C-alpha positions as semicolon CSV with decimal commas, in nm:
position;residue;x (nm);y (nm);z (nm)
1;M;14,328;7,846;5,673
2;D;14,469;8,168;5,856
3;Y;14,115;8,318;5,898
4;I;14,040;7,975;6,081
5;L;14,311;7,992;6,282
6;I;14,255;8,343;6,369
7;A;13,875;8,214;6,483
8;A;14,008;8,004;6,650
9;G;14,223;8,170;6,843
10;L;13,973;8,426;6,926
11;I;13,714;8,191;7,120
12;G;14,037;8,017;7,226
13;L;14,075;8,334;7,425
14;F;13,720;8,397;7,512
15;L;13,657;8,091;7,645
16;G;13,989;8,042;7,827
17;G;13,941;8,380;7,999
18;D;13,578;8,383;8,087
19;A;13,750;7,996;8,273
20;L;14,040;8,174;8,384
21;V;13,812;8,474;8,561
22;R;13,536;8,231;8,708
23;G;13,774;8,037;8,881
24;S;14,019;8,325;8,993
25;V;13,685;8,549;9,118
26;G;13,617;8,182;9,287
27;I;13,915;8,156;9,470
28;A;13,951;8,534;9,540
29;R;13,533;8,481;9,734
30;R;13,692;8,199;9,916
31;M;13,931;8,449;10,035
32;A;13,681;8,748;10,171
33;I;13,878;8,973;9,905
34;S;13,631;9,307;9,832
35;P;13,475;9,369;9,471
36;L;13,691;9,653;9,350
37;L;14,022;9,441;9,453
38;I;13,913;9,181;9,317
39;G;13,882;9,359;8,962
40;L;14,173;9,524;9,037
41;T;14,382;9,270;9,042
42;V;14,242;8,900;9,023
43;V;13,987;9,026;8,714
44;G;14,182;9,251;8,643
45;F;14,532;9,047;8,575
46;G;14,317;8,767;8,488
47;T;14,150;8,861;8,205
48;S;14,511;9,036;8,059
49;T;14,679;8,671;8,057
50;P;14,561;8,633;7,675
51;E;14,797;8,982;7,593
52;L;15,068;8,797;7,786
53;L;15,067;8,457;7,603
54;V;15,010;8,637;7,280
55;S;15,313;8,876;7,285
56;V;15,559;8,610;7,425
57;Q;15,444;8,440;7,181
58;A;15,470;8,711;6,902
59;A;15,854;8,799;7,090
60;L;15,978;8,465;7,058
61;G;15,827;8,430;6,679
62;G;16,030;8,725;6,515
63;V;15,710;8,977;6,518
64;P;15,789;9,226;6,800
65;D;15,531;9,507;6,642
66;I;15,267;9,292;6,715
67;A;15,380;9,172;7,052
68;L;15,423;9,597;7,140
69;G;15,092;9,654;6,949
70;N;14,885;9,427;7,118
71;V;14,967;9,586;7,447
72;I;14,961;9,977;7,366
73;G;14,631;9,849;7,132
74;S;14,487;9,640;7,408
75;N;14,545;9,951;7,654
76;I;14,384;10,186;7,466
77;A;14,095;9,908;7,337
78;N;14,032;9,880;7,756
79;I;13,946;10,269;7,766
80;L;13,797;10,361;7,448
81;L;13,609;10,081;7,287
82;I;13,546;9,873;7,655
83;G;13,454;10,177;7,850
84;G;13,226;10,341;7,628
85;L;13,045;10,028;7,593
86;T;13,041;9,959;7,945
87;A;12,879;10,285;7,970
88;L;12,618;10,234;7,729
89;V;12,505;9,980;7,893
90;W;12,476;10,063;8,215
91;P;12,603;10,436;8,375
92;I;12,941;10,404;8,569
93;R;12,914;10,512;8,909
94;V;13,266;10,492;9,107
95;S;13,376;10,686;9,384
96;G;13,699;10,876;9,255
97;A;13,879;10,877;9,585
98;T;13,810;10,491;9,603
99;L;14,040;10,422;9,255
100;R;14,248;10,758;9,324
101;R;14,576;10,515;9,384
102;D;14,496;10,266;9,075
103;L;14,455;10,548;8,838
104;S;14,771;10,705;8,922
105;V;14,979;10,392;8,900
106;M;14,798;10,395;8,535
107;V;14,889;10,698;8,435
108;L;15,204;10,662;8,566
109;A;15,277;10,312;8,367
110;A;15,216;10,499;8,079
111;A;15,402;10,733;8,141
112;V;15,732;10,556;8,198
113;L;15,712;10,392;7,874
114;L;15,783;10,743;7,696
115;P;16,173;10,724;7,784
116;I;16,202;10,353;7,758
117;F;16,015;10,392;7,423
118;L;16,258;10,680;7,302
119;T;16,584;10,422;7,311
120;G;16,459;10,208;7,021
121;A;16,427;9,888;7,276
122;V;16,243;9,750;7,570
123;G;16,522;9,555;7,759
124;R;16,570;9,244;7,984
125;L;16,717;9,588;8,252
126;S;16,367;9,763;8,172
127;G;16,162;9,468;8,164
128;V;16,304;9,345;8,547
129;A;16,240;9,759;8,680
130;L;15,891;9,698;8,541
131;L;15,800;9,359;8,691
132;L;15,917;9,490;9,030
133;A;15,737;9,808;8,982
134;L;15,401;9,524;8,960
135;V;15,508;9,302;9,220
136;G;15,521;9,677;9,433
137;Y;15,191;9,747;9,320
138;L;15,011;9,406;9,425
139;V;15,168;9,423;9,741
140;W;15,084;9,821;9,811
141;A;14,697;9,727;9,698
142;Y;14,666;9,373;9,890
143;L;14,813;9,592;10,236
144;R;14,659;9,912;10,150
145;P;14,307;9,829;10,015
146;G;14,163;10,172;10,100
147;D;13,848;10,223;10,016
148;A;13,820;9,884;9,845
149;V;13,635;9,728;10,113
150;A;13,291;9,737;9,992
151;E;13,063;9,443;10,015
152;D;13,011;9,196;9,763
153;H;12,665;9,163;9,641
154;D;12,655;8,892;9,484
155;A;12,462;8,644;9,728
156;S;12,554;8,330;9,489
157;P;12,749;8,058;9,727
158;S;13,091;8,085;9,629
159;P;13,249;7,730;9,462
160;A;13,494;7,496;9,624
161;V;13,819;7,551;9,585
162;L;13,919;7,243;9,395
163;V;13,645;7,350;9,132
164;S;13,778;7,697;9,151
165;L;14,158;7,551;9,014
166;G;14,036;7,339;8,792
167;W;13,835;7,632;8,607
168;V;14,174;7,834;8,651
169;L;14,394;7,569;8,479
170;V;14,086;7,477;8,204
171;G;14,113;7,845;8,149
172;L;14,539;7,889;8,068
173;V;14,519;7,547;7,839
174;A;14,211;7,746;7,624
175;L;14,405;8,049;7,675
176;M;14,822;7,920;7,513
177;F;14,584;7,766;7,218
178;G;14,442;8,058;7,155
179;A;14,754;8,272;7,184
180;R;14,972;8,107;6,949
181;F;14,683;8,058;6,715
182;L;14,581;8,431;6,711
183;V;14,936;8,513;6,644
184;D;15,003;8,271;6,376
185;G;14,689;8,362;6,131
186;A;14,695;8,735;6,209
187;T;15,074;8,724;6,119
188;E;15,041;8,524;5,797
189;I;14,728;8,800;5,696
190;A;14,947;9,071;5,780
191;R;15,197;8,927;5,542
192;G;14,958;8,850;5,276
193;F;14,797;9,127;5,198
194;G;15,141;9,398;5,341
195;V;14,932;9,502;5,615
196;S;15,195;9,645;5,905
197;E;15,251;9,379;6,149
198;A;15,198;9,688;6,411
199;F;14,865;9,782;6,292
200;I;14,740;9,393;6,293
201;G;14,865;9,405;6,673
202;L;14,743;9,722;6,754
203;T;14,379;9,660;6,598
204;I;14,265;9,320;6,528
205;V;14,517;9,100;6,751
206;A;14,458;9,381;7,051
207;V;14,110;9,394;7,037
208;G;14,066;8,971;7,016
209;T;14,283;8,992;7,323
210;S;14,075;9,249;7,492
211;L;13,753;8,978;7,441
212;P;13,805;8,865;7,826
213;E;13,789;9,254;7,927
214;L;13,522;9,335;7,709
215;A;13,246;9,012;7,852
216;T;13,410;9,061;8,182
217;S;13,299;9,433;8,223
218;V;13,015;9,432;8,033
219;T;12,840;9,179;8,233
220;A;12,983;9,348;8,518
221;A;12,801;9,643;8,366
222;L;12,463;9,429;8,367
223;R;12,491;9,348;8,688
224;R;12,532;9,680;8,819
225;Q;12,866;9,617;8,944
226;S;13,033;9,922;8,827
227;E;13,326;9,888;9,070
228;I;13,406;9,527;8,922
229;A;13,387;9,682;8,504
230;I;13,615;9,988;8,621
231;G;13,861;9,759;8,842
232;N;13,878;9,550;8,520
233;I;13,984;9,792;8,323
234;V;14,257;9,956;8,519
235;G;14,382;9,667;8,636
236;S;14,425;9,535;8,301
237;N;14,583;9,852;8,199
238;V;14,864;9,832;8,456
239;F;14,914;9,500;8,410
240;N;14,969;9,522;8,022
241;V;15,241;9,776;8,061
242;L;15,404;9,644;8,372
243;G;15,353;9,240;8,378
244;I;15,328;9,163;8,002
245;L;15,625;9,423;7,905
246;G;15,801;9,312;8,150
247;V;15,780;8,942;8,168
248;T;15,820;8,944;7,793
249;A;16,131;9,190;7,792
250;I;16,316;8,991;8,022
251;I;16,248;8,631;7,759
252;T;16,344;8,839;7,473
253;P;16,452;9,217;7,447
254;I;16,146;9,378;7,209
255;P;16,313;9,655;6,947
256;V;16,059;9,932;6,963
257;A;15,964;10,086;6,604
258;P;15,939;10,469;6,573
259;R;15,551;10,460;6,512
260;F;15,501;10,356;6,871
261;A;15,699;10,632;7,073
262;S;15,562;10,895;6,867
263;F;15,206;10,808;6,814
264;D;15,040;10,490;6,936
265;L;15,197;10,548;7,270
266;P;15,099;10,917;7,327
267;M;14,762;10,756;7,239
268;M;14,748;10,517;7,528
269;L;14,877;10,833;7,762
270;A;14,573;11,064;7,665
271;A;14,331;10,804;7,708
272;S;14,469;10,706;8,027
273;V;14,467;11,070;8,126
274;V;14,154;11,122;7,999
275;L;13,936;10,811;8,215
276;A;14,121;10,898;8,512
277;V;14,003;11,281;8,478
278;L;13,644;11,146;8,408
279;L;13,611;10,912;8,718
280;L;13,794;11,174;8,938
281;T;13,596;11,440;8,844
282;R;13,215;11,284;8,754
283;P;12,997;11,129;9,011
284;V;12,843;10,938;8,676
285;I;12,983;10,885;8,334
286;G;12,686;10,808;8,158
287;R;12,601;10,686;7,795
288;G;12,684;11,044;7,631
289;V;13,062;11,012;7,746
290;G;13,028;10,635;7,634
291;C;12,949;10,737;7,246
292;C;13,224;10,964;7,286
293;L;13,488;10,747;7,402
294;L;13,331;10,447;7,107
295;I;13,378;10,767;6,842
296;A;13,761;10,789;6,936
297;Y;13,839;10,426;6,952
298;A;13,664;10,437;6,606
299;G;13,900;10,766;6,508
300;Y;14,202;10,594;6,641
301;V;14,182;10,321;6,413
302;W;14,149;10,537;6,072
303;L;14,439;10,698;6,220
304;A;14,657;10,405;6,324
305;Q;14,625;10,271;5,928
């Protein structure tokens, strides 16, 4: 039964995330927002909704290791797993100048968690600070889009606003049910097999909630829209740290197990720095780099046990 719950949860998260992104992008295109800005905000944050719902459910359900593992593991999977697969599908070409601000925010968001985690808990005050930082970033991104003004090469007509709102509503409902099923199933399996809840959160739950990011980035790569693919990864990582941890901590403070501060968070920070360096120094992230990212992810999962 627990495996059925996990399967149902993953399907709900995948379909719900797809519907949410479909509706969000439709609304954004009606508002004439650029592709990179859509990737960094609407798509990036929209595909992170599963992580938000799962982390809140886990924290309220008394399994904080799954809540934290979901956020940290999702960010690592976004960079190493999804970034690697995206580069394998089609070499990534994005101007470093275009993403400099957003990559800096992603790295700083990861770095600011270090002193918070060392206190042993993410309290409500920290949650408010993280959420305010997210609001500031959103306002900054909207008012100063920088080079993110490239034309949208998708010539298909934009759907009506009501249709897009319908997709958003359907997506949110599917995500809520999917998150509940996934957390319940994963928690019971972890307890039954004696596997730590942190490891389950860092791997199974994290990859499961990252399925919308995977689908979105790979689809964007197939359409040769590197801006959407990378913007999705960077935007999701920013939202995971500032938005998801912020909201979850405001609802209920999250105790931090020592392993997160000593191993998992440094790994997330290192992966963030690697992605930033790659995008800022290389004109193209090819398939060779993509393979290296995938190997690094496999190594992390092995060490995380």
